[in-house]
N, CA, C and O atoms as CSV, one atom per row, in Angstrom:
chain,resi,resn,atom,element,x,y,z
A,1,MET,N,N,6.865,10.370,-1.265
A,1,MET,CA,C,6.359,8.994,-0.957
A,1,MET,C,C,6.776,8.220,-2.272
A,1,MET,O,O,7.182,8.650,-3.351
A,2,LYS,N,N,6.450,6.437,-1.648
A,2,LYS,CA,C,7.125,5.499,-2.451
A,2,LYS,C,C,6.327,4.512,-2.887
A,2,LYS,O,O,5.197,4.525,-2.400
A,3,TYR,N,N,6.641,3.408,-3.885
A,3,TYR,CA,C,5.259,3.004,-4.358
A,3,TYR,C,C,6.040,1.521,-4.419
A,3,TYR,O,O,7.162,1.318,-4.882
A,4,GLU,N,N,5.175,0.590,-3.849
A,4,GLU,CA,C,5.363,-0.718,-4.759
A,4,GLU,C,C,4.618,-1.786,-5.088
A,4,GLU,O,O,3.784,-2.001,-4.209
A,5,TYR,N,N,4.548,-2.800,-6.281
A,5,TYR,CA,C,4.038,-3.320,-6.697
A,5,TYR,C,C,3.827,-4.980,-6.571
A,5,TYR,O,O,4.569,-5.816,-7.086
A,6,ASP,N,N,2.685,-5.241,-5.794
A,6,ASP,CA,C,3.318,-6.924,-5.924
A,6,ASP,C,C,1.701,-7.623,-6.929
A,6,ASP,O,O,0.484,-7.732,-6.783
A,7,LYS,N,N,2.758,-7.917,-7.903
A,7,LYS,CA,C,1.517,-8.453,-9.393
A,7,LYS,C,C,1.066,-9.603,-8.838
A,7,LYS,O,O,-0.134,-9.681,-9.104
A,8,GLU,N,N,1.594,-10.982,-7.895
A,8,GLU,CA,C,1.182,-12.262,-7.941
A,8,GLU,C,C,-0.003,-12.083,-6.550
A,8,GLU,O,O,-0.552,-13.101,-6.127
A,9,VAL,N,N,-0.314,-10.700,-5.919
A,9,VAL,CA,C,-1.480,-9.835,-5.378
A,9,VAL,C,C,-2.222,-9.378,-5.712
A,9,VAL,O,O,-3.404,-9.485,-5.385
A,10,ASP,N,N,-1.454,-8.341,-6.920
A,10,ASP,CA,C,-2.156,-7.296,-7.813
A,10,ASP,C,C,-2.547,-6.360,-6.267
A,10,ASP,O,O,-3.680,-6.030,-5.917
A,11,GLY,N,N,-1.499,-6.131,-5.668
A,11,GLY,CA,C,-1.003,-5.378,-4.508
A,11,GLY,C,C,-0.916,-3.914,-4.887
A,11,GLY,O,O,-0.488,-4.043,-6.034
A,12,LEU,N,N,-1.027,-2.669,-4.707
A,12,LEU,CA,C,-0.216,-1.369,-4.840
A,12,LEU,C,C,-0.387,-0.676,-3.379
A,12,LEU,O,O,-1.458,-0.207,-2.994
A,13,TYR,N,N,1.127,-0.675,-2.423
A,13,TYR,CA,C,1.681,-0.304,-1.595
A,13,TYR,C,C,1.794,1.372,-1.719
A,13,TYR,O,O,2.760,1.968,-2.196
A,14,ILE,N,N,0.985,1.781,-1.358
A,14,ILE,CA,C,1.790,3.718,-1.052
A,14,ILE,C,C,2.247,3.891,-0.245
A,14,ILE,O,O,1.502,3.706,0.718
A,15,TRP,N,N,3.510,4.289,0.099
A,15,TRP,CA,C,4.093,5.014,1.056
A,15,TRP,C,C,4.728,6.012,1.869
A,15,TRP,O,O,5.937,6.214,1.762
A,16,PHE,N,N,4.017,6.644,2.665
A,16,PHE,CA,C,4.565,7.992,2.998
A,16,PHE,C,C,5.592,8.363,4.269
A,16,PHE,O,O,5.616,9.285,5.084
A,17,VAL,N,N,6.322,7.332,4.060
A,17,VAL,CA,C,7.614,6.937,5.164
A,17,VAL,C,C,8.524,7.574,4.203
A,17,VAL,O,O,7.923,8.169,3.308
A,18,GLU,N,N,9.615,7.610,4.147
A,18,GLU,CA,C,10.977,7.970,4.176
A,18,GLU,C,C,11.266,6.100,3.793
A,18,GLU,O,O,10.684,5.391,2.972
A,19,ASP,N,N,12.314,5.779,4.703
A,19,ASP,CA,C,12.637,4.607,4.549
A,19,ASP,C,C,11.937,3.450,4.798
A,19,ASP,O,O,11.769,3.102,5.967
A,20,ILE,N,N,11.384,2.624,3.644
A,20,ILE,CA,C,10.023,1.410,4.006
A,20,ILE,C,C,10.994,0.811,5.002
A,20,ILE,O,O,10.911,0.987,6.217
A,21,GLU,N,N,12.290,-0.197,4.151
A,21,GLU,CA,C,12.758,-1.234,5.401
A,21,GLU,C,C,12.333,-1.157,6.367
A,21,GLU,O,O,11.520,-1.906,6.909
A,22,GLU,N,N,13.213,0.523,7.047
A,22,GLU,CA,C,13.232,0.836,8.481
A,22,GLU,C,C,11.847,0.894,8.720
A,22,GLU,O,O,11.577,0.312,9.770
A,23,GLU,N,N,11.015,1.297,8.241
A,23,GLU,CA,C,9.792,1.646,8.946
A,23,GLU,C,C,8.424,0.730,8.828
A,23,GLU,O,O,7.309,0.954,9.300
A,24,LYS,N,N,8.919,-0.436,7.996
A,24,LYS,CA,C,8.113,-1.618,8.248
A,24,LYS,C,C,7.824,-2.569,9.211
A,24,LYS,O,O,6.995,-3.471,9.337
A,25,GLY,N,N,9.194,-1.887,10.173
A,25,GLY,CA,C,9.292,-2.345,11.549
A,25,GLY,C,C,8.264,-1.519,12.426
A,25,GLY,O,O,8.117,-2.031,13.535
A,26,ASN,N,N,7.664,-0.600,12.258
A,26,ASN,CA,C,6.957,-0.197,13.087
A,26,ASN,C,C,5.218,-0.385,12.933
A,26,ASN,O,O,4.372,-0.051,13.762
A,27,PHE,N,N,5.001,-1.034,11.581
A,27,PHE,CA,C,4.056,-0.901,11.400
A,27,PHE,C,C,3.198,-2.106,12.313
A,27,PHE,O,O,3.595,-3.254,12.512
A,28,GLU,N,N,1.720,-1.407,12.875
A,28,GLU,CA,C,0.974,-1.893,13.664
A,28,GLU,C,C,0.010,-2.727,13.344
A,28,GLU,O,O,-0.005,-3.924,13.631
A,29,LYS,N,N,-1.266,-1.814,12.421
A,29,LYS,CA,C,-3.063,-2.464,12.029
A,29,LYS,C,C,-2.861,-1.908,10.541
A,29,LYS,O,O,-2.116,-1.011,10.147
A,30,GLU,N,N,-3.550,-2.535,10.001
A,30,GLU,CA,C,-4.455,-2.060,8.920
A,30,GLU,C,C,-5.858,-1.892,8.762
A,30,GLU,O,O,-6.283,-3.031,8.956
A,31,ILE,N,N,-6.659,-1.288,8.569
A,31,ILE,CA,C,-7.771,-0.690,8.616
A,31,ILE,C,C,-8.595,-0.683,7.005
A,31,ILE,O,O,-8.366,0.279,6.273
A,32,TRP,N,N,-9.679,-1.951,6.450
A,32,TRP,CA,C,-10.352,-1.190,5.335
A,32,TRP,C,C,-11.432,-1.370,5.234
A,32,TRP,O,O,-12.163,-2.304,4.908
A,33,PRO,N,N,-11.558,-0.014,5.659
A,33,PRO,CA,C,-12.923,0.715,5.974
A,33,PRO,C,C,-14.564,0.284,4.239
A,33,PRO,O,O,-14.609,0.545,3.037
A,34,THR,N,N,-15.156,-0.167,4.863
A,34,THR,CA,C,-16.220,-0.550,3.852
A,34,THR,C,C,-16.430,0.693,2.822
A,34,THR,O,O,-16.396,0.374,1.634
A,35,GLU,N,N,-16.638,2.028,3.113
A,35,GLU,CA,C,-16.715,3.244,2.486
A,35,GLU,C,C,-15.841,3.129,1.051
A,35,GLU,O,O,-16.082,3.599,-0.061
A,36,LEU,N,N,-14.664,2.261,1.573
A,36,LEU,CA,C,-13.466,2.362,0.301
A,36,LEU,C,C,-13.188,1.120,-0.500
A,36,LEU,O,O,-12.217,0.558,-1.008
A,37,LYS,N,N,-15.230,0.850,-0.313
A,37,LYS,CA,C,-15.096,-0.862,-0.408
A,37,LYS,C,C,-14.412,-2.388,-0.734
A,37,LYS,O,O,-14.444,-3.403,-1.430
A,38,ASP,N,N,-13.572,-1.428,0.724
A,38,ASP,CA,C,-12.710,-2.911,1.422
A,38,ASP,C,C,-11.391,-3.304,0.439
A,38,ASP,O,O,-10.658,-4.293,0.449
A,39,GLU,N,N,-11.409,-2.107,-0.408
A,39,GLU,CA,C,-10.616,-2.194,-1.507
A,39,GLU,C,C,-8.891,-1.497,-1.453
A,39,GLU,O,O,-7.803,-1.693,-1.995
A,40,ILE,N,N,-9.537,-0.556,-0.384
A,40,ILE,CA,C,-7.628,0.305,-0.449
A,40,ILE,C,C,-7.943,0.484,1.511
A,40,ILE,O,O,-8.941,0.923,2.082
A,41,GLY,N,N,-6.991,0.088,1.938
A,41,GLY,CA,C,-6.614,-0.373,3.394
A,41,GLY,C,C,-5.550,1.047,3.638
A,41,GLY,O,O,-4.584,1.356,2.941
A,42,LEU,N,N,-6.015,1.671,4.700
A,42,LEU,CA,C,-4.755,1.864,5.556
A,42,LEU,C,C,-3.967,1.545,6.437
A,42,LEU,O,O,-4.363,0.952,7.440
A,43,LEU,N,N,-2.833,1.831,6.272
A,43,LEU,CA,C,-1.791,1.607,7.276
A,43,LEU,C,C,-0.993,1.981,8.140
A,43,LEU,O,O,0.148,2.314,7.821
A,44,PHE,N,N,-1.366,2.002,9.246
A,44,PHE,CA,C,-0.927,2.764,10.359
A,44,PHE,C,C,0.229,2.210,11.578
A,44,PHE,O,O,0.291,1.025,11.906
A,45,GLY,N,N,0.844,2.960,11.990
A,45,GLY,CA,C,2.110,2.480,12.345
A,45,GLY,C,C,2.153,2.834,14.354
A,45,GLY,O,O,1.422,3.710,14.815
A,46,LYS,N,N,2.992,2.094,15.171
A,46,LYS,CA,C,2.214,1.908,16.242
A,46,LYS,C,C,2.385,2.790,17.180
A,46,LYS,O,O,2.358,2.567,18.390
A,47,ASN,N,N,2.678,4.448,16.318
A,47,ASN,CA,C,2.439,5.275,17.281
A,47,ASN,C,C,1.141,6.273,16.719
A,47,ASN,O,O,0.957,7.442,17.061
A,48,GLY,N,N,0.424,5.592,15.902
A,48,GLY,CA,C,-0.333,5.928,15.291
A,48,GLY,C,C,-0.688,6.806,13.797
A,48,GLY,O,O,-1.798,6.957,13.286
A,49,VAL,N,N,0.235,7.158,13.455
A,49,VAL,CA,C,0.366,7.764,12.341
A,49,VAL,C,C,0.236,6.642,10.693
A,49,VAL,O,O,0.636,5.531,10.344
A,50,LEU,N,N,-0.587,7.805,10.075
A,50,LEU,CA,C,-0.524,6.552,8.420
A,50,LEU,C,C,0.426,6.536,7.841
A,50,LEU,O,O,0.800,7.659,7.502
A,51,MET,N,N,1.237,5.478,7.447
A,51,MET,CA,C,2.731,4.847,7.512
A,51,MET,C,C,2.084,4.830,5.414
A,51,MET,O,O,2.959,4.783,4.550
A,52,GLY,N,N,0.813,4.867,5.066
A,52,GLY,CA,C,0.354,4.374,3.890
A,52,GLY,C,C,-0.780,3.593,3.424
A,52,GLY,O,O,-1.591,3.147,4.236
A,53,LEU,N,N,-0.919,3.355,1.915
A,53,LEU,CA,C,-2.121,2.869,1.505
A,53,LEU,C,C,-1.825,1.377,1.043
A,53,LEU,O,O,-0.622,1.299,0.791
A,54,GLU,N,N,-2.417,0.263,0.855
A,54,GLU,CA,C,-2.894,-0.748,0.136
A,54,GLU,C,C,-3.934,-0.722,-0.734
A,54,GLU,O,O,-5.115,-0.458,-0.510
A,55,ILE,N,N,-3.142,-1.154,-2.219
A,55,ILE,CA,C,-4.518,-1.062,-2.828
A,55,ILE,C,C,-4.335,-2.205,-3.652
A,55,ILE,O,O,-3.399,-2.379,-4.431
A,56,MET,N,N,-6.018,-3.565,-3.264
A,56,MET,CA,C,-6.260,-5.056,-3.906
A,56,MET,C,C,-7.448,-4.509,-4.348
A,56,MET,O,O,-8.052,-3.755,-3.584
A,57,PRO,N,N,-7.945,-4.782,-5.571
A,57,PRO,CA,C,-7.152,-5.092,-6.452
A,57,PRO,C,C,-6.184,-3.660,-7.407
A,57,PRO,O,O,-6.766,-2.731,-7.967
A,58,ALA,N,N,-4.896,-3.807,-7.375
A,58,ALA,CA,C,-4.551,-2.110,-8.023
A,58,ALA,C,C,-4.863,-2.158,-9.256
A,58,ALA,O,O,-5.100,-1.198,-9.989
A,59,SER,N,N,-4.872,-3.198,-9.501
A,59,SER,CA,C,-5.381,-3.206,-11.280
A,59,SER,C,C,-7.075,-2.519,-11.862
A,59,SER,O,O,-7.282,-2.082,-12.994
A,60,LYS,N,N,-8.095,-2.596,-10.738
A,60,LYS,CA,C,-9.110,-1.590,-10.963
A,60,LYS,C,C,-9.234,-0.328,-11.142
A,60,LYS,O,O,-10.040,0.367,-11.761
A,61,TYR,N,N,-8.065,-0.067,-10.337
A,61,TYR,CA,C,-7.752,1.379,-10.206
A,61,TYR,C,C,-6.881,2.550,-10.854
A,61,TYR,O,O,-6.972,3.771,-10.730
A,62,PHE,N,N,-5.685,1.459,-11.858
A,62,PHE,CA,C,-4.760,2.056,-12.471
A,62,PHE,C,C,-4.541,1.193,-13.751
A,62,PHE,O,O,-5.375,0.297,-13.882
A,63,GLU,N,N,-3.506,1.289,-14.805
A,63,GLU,CA,C,-3.676,0.911,-15.684
A,63,GLU,C,C,-2.226,-0.150,-15.473
A,63,GLU,O,O,-1.338,0.463,-14.881
A,64,GLN,N,N,-1.867,-1.491,-15.815
A,64,GLN,CA,C,-1.269,-2.365,-16.256
A,64,GLN,C,C,0.117,-1.407,-16.053
A,64,GLN,O,O,0.864,-1.339,-15.077
A,65,SER,N,N,0.176,-0.653,-17.422
A,65,SER,CA,C,1.397,-0.435,-17.407
A,65,SER,C,C,1.941,0.753,-16.434
A,65,SER,O,O,3.071,1.057,-16.054
A,66,ARG,N,N,1.163,1.076,-16.292
A,66,ARG,CA,C,1.972,2.435,-14.854
A,66,ARG,C,C,2.438,1.089,-13.758
A,66,ARG,O,O,3.609,0.965,-13.401
A,67,LEU,N,N,1.209,0.016,-13.250
A,67,LEU,CA,C,2.030,-0.964,-12.258
A,67,LEU,C,C,3.245,-0.912,-12.655
A,67,LEU,O,O,4.161,-0.276,-12.133
A,68,GLU,N,N,3.284,-1.620,-13.642
A,68,GLU,CA,C,4.716,-2.021,-14.046
A,68,GLU,C,C,6.072,-1.845,-13.788
A,68,GLU,O,O,7.124,-2.480,-13.853
A,69,CYS,N,N,5.525,-0.397,-13.369
A,69,CYS,CA,C,6.782,0.685,-13.066
A,69,CYS,C,C,7.306,0.133,-12.013
A,69,CYS,O,O,8.402,-0.424,-11.946
A,70,PHE,N,N,6.082,0.369,-10.705
A,70,PHE,CA,C,6.150,0.237,-9.586
A,70,PHE,C,C,6.340,-1.277,-8.918
A,70,PHE,O,O,6.287,-1.573,-7.725
A,71,ASP,N,N,6.573,-2.120,-10.038
A,71,ASP,CA,C,6.630,-3.770,-9.603
A,71,ASP,C,C,8.314,-4.267,-9.017
A,71,ASP,O,O,9.460,-3.983,-9.366
A,72,GLN,N,N,7.589,-5.302,-7.766
A,72,GLN,CA,C,9.084,-5.295,-6.686
A,72,GLN,C,C,9.509,-6.810,-6.810
A,72,GLN,O,O,10.473,-7.338,-6.257
A,73,THR,N,N,8.299,-7.582,-7.917
A,73,THR,CA,C,8.564,-9.132,-7.605
A,73,THR,C,C,9.621,-9.729,-8.866
A,73,THR,O,O,9.983,-10.906,-8.863
């Protein structure tokens, strides 16, 4: 798993793919289930496989010090 945090939008991305940059080209859609309070999105590839999760607002679920370890901005 790979992690990316964007502090500008307070979004944490958890990727289940090996090469994020290569696989981002295969991204097709995201789903934001109401059961997950529309705060945790599921990211799917063109082949229908779950590529990762998007969590917004991430600071609601994780300590800021931990998120800063993943900061990509």
